[in-house]
C-alpha positions in Angstrom: -226.0 -14.1 168.2 -226.5 -10.4 167.3 -229.0 -9.4 164.6 -227.5 -6.0 163.8 -224.2 -4.3 164.6 -223.3 -0.7 164.3 -219.6 -0.1 163.3 -218.4 3.0 165.1 -215.4 3.7 162.9 -214.4 4.5 159.4 -212.1 3.5 156.5 -210.3 0.2 156.3 -211.3 -1.1 159.7 -215.0 -0.3 159.1 -214.8 -2.1 155.8 -213.1 -5.1 157.5 -215.7 -5.4 160.2 -218.6 -5.0 157.8 -217.2 -7.7 155.6 -217.0 -10.1 158.6 -220.6 -9.2 159.7 -221.9 -10.1 156.2 -220.1 -13.4 156.2 -221.7 -14.1 159.6 -225.2 -13.2 158.4 -225.4 -10.2 160.7 -226.8 -6.8 159.4 -224.4 -3.9 159.5 -224.8 -0.2 160.1 -222.1 2.3 159.0 -221.7 5.8 160.4 -219.9 8.5 158.4 -218.9 12.1 158.4 -219.6 14.5 155.6 -216.0 13.9 154.3 -216.7 10.1 154.2 -220.1 10.2 152.5 -218.8 8.5 149.4 -216.3 6.2 151.1 -216.5 2.5 150.0 -217.3 1.2 153.5 -220.5 3.3 153.6 -221.8 1.7 150.4 -220.8 -1.8 151.7 -222.9 -1.6 154.8 -226.6 -2.6 154.9 -227.5 0.8 156.4 -225.6 4.1 156.9 -226.2 7.0 159.2 -224.6 10.5 158.9 -222.9 11.8 162.0 -221.9 15.3 161.1 -219.1 17.5 159.8 -215.6 16.1 159.0 -213.8 17.1 162.2 -213.7 14.0 164.5 -215.1 15.9 167.5 -218.2 16.7 165.4 -218.5 13.1 164.1 -216.6 10.0 165.1 -215.6 11.3 168.5 -219.0 12.8 169.3 -220.4 10.3 171.8 -223.9 11.8 171.7 -224.1 11.5 167.9 -222.8 8.0 167.9 -225.2 6.9 170.6 -228.0 8.6 168.7 -227.1 6.7 165.6 -227.1 3.5 167.6 -230.6 4.1 169.0 -231.9 5.1 165.6 -230.5 2.0 163.9 -232.0 -0.5 166.4 -228.7 -2.3 166.5 -228.2 -4.7 169.4 -224.3 -4.4 169.5 -221.6 -1.9 168.6 -218.1 -2.7 167.2 -215.7 0.1 167.9 -212.9 -1.0 165.5 -209.6 0.6 166.6 -209.0 4.2 167.6 -211.8 6.7 168.4 -213.9 5.1 171.1 -212.3 1.6 171.1 -210.5 2.1 174.4 -212.9 4.5 176.2 -214.4 2.8 179.3 -217.1 5.5 179.8 -218.3 5.0 176.2 -218.3 1.2 176.6 -220.3 1.5 179.8 -222.8 3.8 178.1 -223.3 1.2 175.3 -224.1 -1.5 177.9 -226.4 0.8 179.8 -228.3 1.5 176.5 -229.1 -2.2 176.4 -226.5 -3.0 173.6 -223.4 -5.1 173.6 -220.0 -3.4 173.3 -217.9 -5.8 171.1 -214.7 -5.6 173.2 -213.6 -6.2 176.7 -215.9 -5.1 179.6 -215.5 -1.5 180.6 -213.7 -2.4 183.8 -210.9 -4.0 181.8 -210.6 -1.1 179.5 -210.3 1.2 182.5 -207.9 -1.1 184.3 -205.5 -1.4 181.3 -206.1 2.1 179.9 -204.3 3.8 182.8 -200.8 2.6 182.0 -199.3 3.0 185.5 -202.2 1.2 187.1 -201.9 -1.6 184.4 -198.2 -1.9 185.2 -198.9 -2.4 188.9 -201.6 -4.9 188.1 -199.4 -7.0 185.8 -196.5 -6.8 188.2 -198.8 -8.1 191.0 -199.4 -11.1 188.8 -195.7 -11.9 188.5 -195.0 -10.4 185.1 -191.7 -8.4 184.7 -192.4 -4.7 183.8 -190.4 -1.9 182.3 -188.6 0.4 184.7 -190.8 3.5 185.2 -192.3 6.0 187.6 -195.8 6.4 189.0 -198.0 9.3 187.9 -196.0 12.5 188.1 -197.1 15.4 190.3 -197.3 18.9 188.9 -193.9 20.2 189.9 -190.7 19.7 187.9 -188.7 18.8 191.0 -190.5 15.5 191.6 -190.1 14.6 187.9 -186.4 15.2 188.0 -186.1 13.1 191.2 -187.9 10.2 189.5 -185.8 10.5 186.3 -182.6 10.4 188.5 -184.0 7.2 190.2 -184.9 5.6 186.8 -181.8 6.8 185.0 -181.5 9.0 181.9 -182.5 8.8 179.1 -186.2 8.6 179.9 -189.4 8.8 177.9 -192.2 11.2 179.0 -195.5 9.3 178.4 -199.2 10.0 178.8 -200.9 7.6 181.2 -203.8 7.4 178.7 -201.6 7.5 175.6 -201.7 5.4 172.5 -200.2 5.2 169.0 -197.0 6.8 170.2 -198.7 10.2 170.4 -196.9 12.6 172.7 -194.0 10.3 173.7 -191.0 12.5 174.2 -187.4 11.6 174.9 -185.4 13.4 177.6 -181.7 12.8 177.8 -181.1 15.1 180.8 -182.8 17.3 183.3 -182.8 20.3 181.0 -184.7 18.4 178.3 -187.1 17.0 180.9 -187.9 20.5 182.2 -188.3 21.8 178.7 -190.7 19.1 177.5 -192.8 18.3 180.5 -195.4 21.0 180.2 -195.7 20.5 176.5 -196.3 16.8 176.9 -198.9 17.5 179.6 -200.8 19.9 177.4 -200.7 17.5 174.5 -202.0 14.6 176.7 -204.9 16.7 177.9 -205.8 17.8 174.4 -205.5 14.4 172.8 -206.6 12.0 175.5 -208.6 14.2 177.9 -206.1 13.4 180.8 -203.0 15.4 181.5 -201.4 12.8 183.7 -197.8 11.7 182.8 -195.3 9.2 183.9 -191.6 8.5 183.0 -190.2 5.3 181.6 -186.6 4.3 181.2 -185.7 4.6 177.5 -184.3 1.3 176.3 -182.1 2.0 173.3 -182.9 -0.1 170.2 -185.1 -2.9 171.8 -187.4 -5.1 170.0 -191.1 -4.4 170.2 -192.9 -7.8 170.6 -196.6 -8.0 171.2 -198.7 -11.0 172.2 -202.3 -11.5 170.8 -204.8 -12.7 173.4 -208.5 -13.5 173.4 -210.8 -14.2 176.4 -214.4 -15.4 176.6 -217.2 -14.5 178.9 -216.1 -17.2 181.4 -212.6 -15.7 181.7 -210.9 -18.5 179.7 -208.0 -16.7 177.9 -205.9 -18.1 175.1 -203.0 -16.6 173.1 -202.5 -16.6 169.3 -198.7 -16.2 169.4 -196.8 -12.9 168.9 -196.0 -10.2 166.4 -192.8 -8.3 166.0 -193.6 -4.6 165.4 -190.1 -3.1 165.8 -189.9 -1.1 162.5 -191.4 2.2 163.6 -191.1 5.9 163.1 -192.0 8.3 165.8 -193.1 5.3 167.9 -195.7 4.4 165.3 -195.5 1.0 163.6 -194.7 0.6 159.8 -193.9 -3.1 159.4 -195.2 -5.9 161.5 -194.6 -9.6 161.2 -195.4 -13.0 162.7 -193.8 -15.0 164.1 -191.0 -12.8 165.6 -187.8 -13.5 163.6 -184.7 -14.8 165.3 -186.2 -15.5 168.8 -186.4 -18.9 170.4 -189.8 -20.5 169.7 -190.0 -22.2 173.1 -189.2 -18.9 174.9 -191.9 -17.0 173.0 -194.5 -19.7 173.6 -193.7 -19.7 177.3 -193.9 -15.9 177.5 -197.2 -15.9 175.7 -198.6 -18.6 178.1 -197.5 -16.4 181.0 -199.3 -13.4 179.6 -202.5 -15.3 178.8 -202.4 -17.1 182.1 -202.1 -13.8 184.0 -205.1 -12.4 182.2 -207.1 -15.6 182.8 -206.6 -15.1 186.6 -208.1 -11.7 186.2 -211.1 -13.0 184.1 -210.3 -10.9 181.0 -213.2 -11.4 178.5 -212.4 -10.4 174.9 -209.6 -9.4 172.5 -206.4 -7.7 173.6 -202.7 -7.3 172.9 -200.0 -7.3 175.5 -197.1 -5.1 174.4 -193.6 -5.8 175.5 -190.1 -4.6 174.9 -187.3 -7.2 174.5 -183.6 -6.6 174.8 -180.7 -8.9 175.5 -180.0 -7.4 178.9 -183.4 -7.6 180.5 -185.4 -10.0 178.3 -189.1 -9.4 177.8 -190.8 -6.7 180.0 -194.5 -5.7 180.0 -195.0 -2.3 178.5 -198.8 -1.8 178.2 -201.9 -3.5 177.1 -204.3 -2.5 174.3 -207.9 -3.6 174.9 -208.9 -3.6 171.3 -208.3 -5.1 167.9 -204.9 -4.0 166.6 -204.3 -2.4 163.2 -201.9 -5.3 162.5 -204.4 -8.1 163.3 -204.3 -9.5 159.8 -200.7 -10.7 160.4 -201.9 -13.0 163.1 -204.9 -14.0 161.0 -202.5 -15.1 158.2 -200.4 -17.4 160.3 -203.2 -18.8 162.5 -206.1 -19.0 160.1 -208.3 -17.4 162.7 -210.6 -14.5 161.8 -210.0 -12.3 164.8 -213.0 -10.0 164.1 -215.3 -13.1 164.0 -213.6 -14.4 167.2 -214.2 -11.2 169.1 -217.9 -11.0 167.9 -218.4 -14.6 169.1 -216.8 -13.9 172.4 -219.0 -10.8 172.9 -222.1 -12.9 172.1 -221.2 -15.3 174.9 -219.6 -18.2 173.0 -217.1 -20.3 174.9 -213.5 -20.7 173.8 -214.0 -24.2 172.4 -216.5 -22.6 170.0 -214.2 -19.7 169.1 -210.6 -21.0 168.6 -209.2 -24.3 167.4 -207.1 -26.2 170.0 -204.3 -25.9 169.4 -204.2 -22.7 167.4 -201.9 -23.4 164.4 -198.9 -21.4 163.5 -198.3 -21.7 159.8 -195.6 -20.1 157.7 -194.7 -16.4 158.0 -196.7 -13.2 157.4 -195.5 -9.6 157.1 -197.5 -6.4 156.8 -196.6 -3.0 155.5 -198.7 0.1 156.3 -199.0 2.3 153.2 -199.5 6.0 154.2 -200.1 9.1 152.2 -197.0 10.9 153.4 -193.5 12.0 152.5 -191.3 8.9 152.4 -188.4 10.7 154.1 -189.9 13.3 156.5 -193.0 11.2 157.2 -195.3 14.3 156.9 -198.9 13.8 155.7 -199.5 14.3 152.0 -203.1 15.2 151.4 -204.6 15.3 147.9 -206.8 13.4 145.5 -206.0 9.8 144.5 -205.8 10.2 140.8 -204.6 6.6 140.6 -205.1 4.0 143.3 -204.6 0.4 142.2 -203.7 -1.9 145.1 -201.7 -5.1 144.2 -203.2 -8.6 143.8 -201.6 -12.0 143.9 -201.4 -15.3 145.7 -200.6 -14.9 149.3 -201.2 -11.1 149.3 -204.0 -9.4 151.2 -204.9 -5.7 151.0 -207.0 -3.9 153.6 -208.1 -0.4 152.5 -210.9 2.0 153.1 -210.3 4.3 150.1 -210.6 4.2 146.3 -209.4 5.9 143.2 -210.7 9.4 142.9 -211.1 9.8 146.7 -209.6 12.7 148.7 -207.0 12.2 151.4 -208.0 14.9 153.9 -206.1 16.4 156.8 -209.0 15.4 159.1 -208.0 11.7 159.5 -205.0 9.4 159.7 -203.4 9.2 156.3 -203.3 5.4 156.2 -204.2 4.3 152.6 -203.8 0.5 152.9 -202.3 -2.4 154.8 -200.6 -4.9 152.5 -200.0 -8.4 154.0 -198.0 -11.1 152.4 -198.0 -14.7 153.7 -195.4 -17.3 152.7 -194.0 -20.7 153.7 -191.2 -18.9 155.4 -189.9 -15.3 156.1 -187.9 -15.1 152.9 -190.9 -16.0 150.7 -193.1 -13.5 152.6 -190.6 -10.7 152.2 -190.3 -11.4 148.5 -194.1 -11.4 148.0 -194.4 -8.2 149.9 -191.7 -6.5 147.8 -193.4 -7.5 144.6 -196.8 -6.3 145.9 -195.5 -2.9 146.9 -193.6 -2.6 143.6 -196.9 -3.1 141.8 -198.9 -0.7 144.0 -199.9 2.2 141.7 -200.7 5.4 143.6 -200.8 8.9 142.0 -201.9 12.2 143.3 -200.3 12.0 146.8 -196.8 11.0 148.0 -196.6 7.7 149.8 -194.1 5.9 152.0 -193.8 3.0 149.6 -190.2 4.0 148.7 -189.2 3.8 152.4 -191.0 0.4 152.8 -189.2 -1.1 149.9 -185.8 0.2 151.2 -186.7 -1.4 154.6 -187.5 -4.8 152.9 -184.2 -4.8 151.1 -182.1 -3.5 154.1 -179.6 -6.3 154.9 -180.1 -6.2 158.7 -183.8 -6.4 158.3 -183.5 -9.3 155.8 -181.3 -11.1 158.3 -184.0 -10.6 161.0 -181.8 -8.2 163.0 -184.7 -5.8 163.8 -185.1 -3.2 166.5 -186.9 0.1 167.1 -184.0 2.2 165.8 -183.8 0.4 162.4 -186.0 2.8 160.6 -183.5 5.6 161.5 -180.7 3.4 160.2 -182.5 2.8 156.9 -183.1 6.5 156.3 -179.5 7.3 157.2 -178.1 4.7 154.8 -177.9 4.7 151.0 -181.2 4.9 149.1 
């Protein structure tokens, strides 16, 4: 087992990993920017090392500074959290070359799945159905138009290295495609360091269902069921739940087994999430794979009883599946998570400021993950996520009720939050009935307050 782990992230996920390391008896090292010097996670770690100024390219996304901190700390492993370097194969390889363990999949799997068109071909070769899409687009608009005609409008313009919905642009016709292509290419280059794009057929109002998987060093891969993440704005998730409401359990279990079986044939070796789209016409189709811990991992933890951070640390340390997961993995009750952001609840624009009041809710069956505190500043440098509130109940109705009460009691002053929208969503009749899809957030905003 590792003796000391550097956590190369910030905020709620850094605090989450540090807490797990403490429970496992492993020393933790935090890294922080000047803006995060007083953040709670920094104080919670056994050691803390400054990286540099607030901008991410000068701190959390500066590989040389993170590697320098790793060397100075004497840590024998690095946990990347999510975001930043979590899905960067070159960074993962450099950690391994430095004689440390990267707590995540091997660099070759991050590379294989990180390029979305290559990942689609790989999964299709293993017999999984995939969404209708193009290969990597060339530079000219003519080829893009030809591909869009073949796929059928409307299409989504997507970055091959994209994530978090960043840069995904809808094009309903050739004019919109021509207008948005160069802009999407520039954004992809600036955000992901790769300007390559591809097109995907836009499925109107599908369900977004993702499957949690975990592999060990021997390539034994198991699944921990699914999460429904259909409540989104600008392709970013707001509410996630498990199990997926209104879908046949046997169908979901069979799909999860297909996904984990395909990854076992590859020899996948740590945590991952297989993202799919589901609609009545085409069923479940592979969309992409995230080779990291997900923001919404606590939903799966609530219904399975499995600590996913502990599981991925054990897998990275060489433990076999029998030592990591129970067999079978239980599925108990229902869990639902809401992401609370410092942002306008209608336009979803960030709302920076100082948290004059910040009192997260408490209660049986309620879990709050946060990386901030009362008096802290919400800056424009980082994602404005304030907290994740997770409610677990005997069934979906009980979980929704618990989450409503928790959000009603969440006291925040000094910034705007999206809590009013979240409460509207949790009371929206189609949502309550389990009739969820990726267009539901639009419907909720368009309806009565």
